[in-house]
N, C-alpha and C positions, 0 to 999 in steps of 0.2 A: 745260799745256805743259811738256814735259820738256826740260831743257837738258843737253847733254853738255859736261862740263867738261874742258878739256885737262889732261894730267898736270902741266904746269908750274905750274898754279895750284890744283890740288886741295887742297893744304894749307889754303887759305883757307876751305874749306867742310866740313872734317872735324870730327868731334867734338873737343872740347877747350876751349880758352880762347875762349869766345864765338864760335863759327864764324859766318862771314858768311851771312846769310839770303838766299836767292834766290827769284825768282818760281817758282811761284805762291803762296808763303807769304802768307796774308792780312794779316799784320802790316804788310806793305809798302803796303797800301791803306787804312790807318787813320790818322786824325788823332791826332797826338801831344799829350799833355797837358803843360801848363807844369810846370816843376820848382818845387816849393813851398819846398824847403829843400835846401841843398847839404850832403850828409852824407859820411861816410867811404866809404860804398857808392857815392855819386855820383862821388867822386874816383877810386875804383878803376875804375868804368865808363868814365870819361873816359880813364884810362890805357889801358884796353882799346881804346877807339876810336882813340887815337893809335897804339897798337901795330899794329892792323890796317891803318890807313891807310898807315903806313910800310912794313909787310910786303907790302902789295899793290901797292907802287909807285903808290899812288893820290894824288889831289890833294884828297881830302876823303872824309868818311864821316859818316853820321848814325845816331842811336840805333836807329831801326827796322831798320837793316841788321844790327844785332847782336841784334835781337829785342825791343827795349825801346821802349815808346811814351812816350818823354820827349822834350822839345824841347831836344835837345843835338846839336850838329854840330861837326865839325872841318873847317876850311878851310885847305888847305895847298898853294896853287898853286906855291910854290917848292920843295916836297918837302923836308922836314926842318926846317921852321920853322912848325909848325902853330899856328893861332889856334883857341882853344876858345870856342864860343858856347853859352850856356845861355839859353833863351827868346829866341832871335834874332828880329829883325824888320827888314825892309828899310824904311828911312825916306826914301830918295831914289833915283831912277833917272834915267838919261840915255841917249839914243840906243839904237840896236840894232845887232847884228851877228850873223853866222851862223857857227857852228863845228860840228865833229864832236864828239859826246859818246858815251861809253859808261858803263857802270855795273857796279860790283862785284856787284850783285844780279841783273844780267842778263848773265852772262858770255858773251862771244863775239859780242856784237851792238854795232854802231856805227851812228850815224845823224846827220843834220844837224838842228840845232835853232837857232831864232832866240832870242836872249837880249838883255837890256839890256846896252849897252856898259859902263856905269859904274853901280855901286850903292854906297850907303852902308848898312851894316848896324849895328844897335845890339843889344846883348845884355849878359849878365853874363859875366865871365870866371870861371875856376874858383874864385876867391876870393870871388865874389859881388859884385864891383865892376862898375858899369855902364861900358861903353866902346863906342865906335863906331869904325868904320874904313871907308875908301872903297877899293874895288877896281875895276879896269878889266879889260876883255877876259877873259882866262882866269880871273883871280880872281873877277870879277863872275859869270861863268858858273858857277863852282864854288859860290859863295854861293847862286845861284838854284836850282841842281840839288839841293843839300843841303837847302835850305829847302823845296823841293818834296817831298822825302822826308818831312819833318816834317808835311806836309799830305796825305800819302797819294797823291801824284802822282809818276809815274815819267817818265823822259825819253822813253819810247816813247809817252806821251800827248801829247807836244809835237813829236815828230819829223815831218819830212817823209817820209811813208811810202815813197816811191820811193828815198829815200837810204839805207835800211837795208842793211847788208852784214855778212858774217862777219868777225870780228876775227882778225888774224894774231898768234899768240903766239910767233913765232920771235924769236931774238935780234936779227936784222937789223931786223925790224919794231919791236922794242922800242927800239932805238937811234933809228930814224926818228921814233917818237913822242916820245922824249925831246927830240930836236932841234926838233920841231914845238911842244912845250910851251915850250921856251926861246924860240922865236920869238914865241909868243903873249905870254909874260911880258915879254920885253924890248921889245916894241913897245907896251907900255902907255902910254908917255909921249907917243905920237903924238896 
């Protein structure tokens, strides 16, 4: 499957600082291995993940999206305040809700996915300290989406097939998505 990438985001996929991997690259379908030791190289890679998540105006990214089979993910539903998880696992879930998702590794496609409304995730931070955090709605969906990546699962494996459509990269659409993201984030208290 060949995907045409709009000019406005081509920089994410070009050679250089760990470009974003897109389908059909087989690394996206493989199970990631636990990180055994947090090294300087691990820290640099985490910096790369944060860099690309912010550059892509994304809400999260995981190691296989930059071509590495390690259990590392970034969760950033508020955009600009990323949480780093090494060897993450979901330890609690509640409820369900439906939202539209897209993926940096499948540019240009959006679809409806059912996710848990609330999740608690546990992992190591970049200092190797154990921590856990609870997310609702958008944050919960990001955790589940990124954890799926670490298990070789893509959102298109969970999507309602009739809901798929082409993504609009215009500035007006970008602003509409920003407002929708705000709506999902601010309604977490409900």
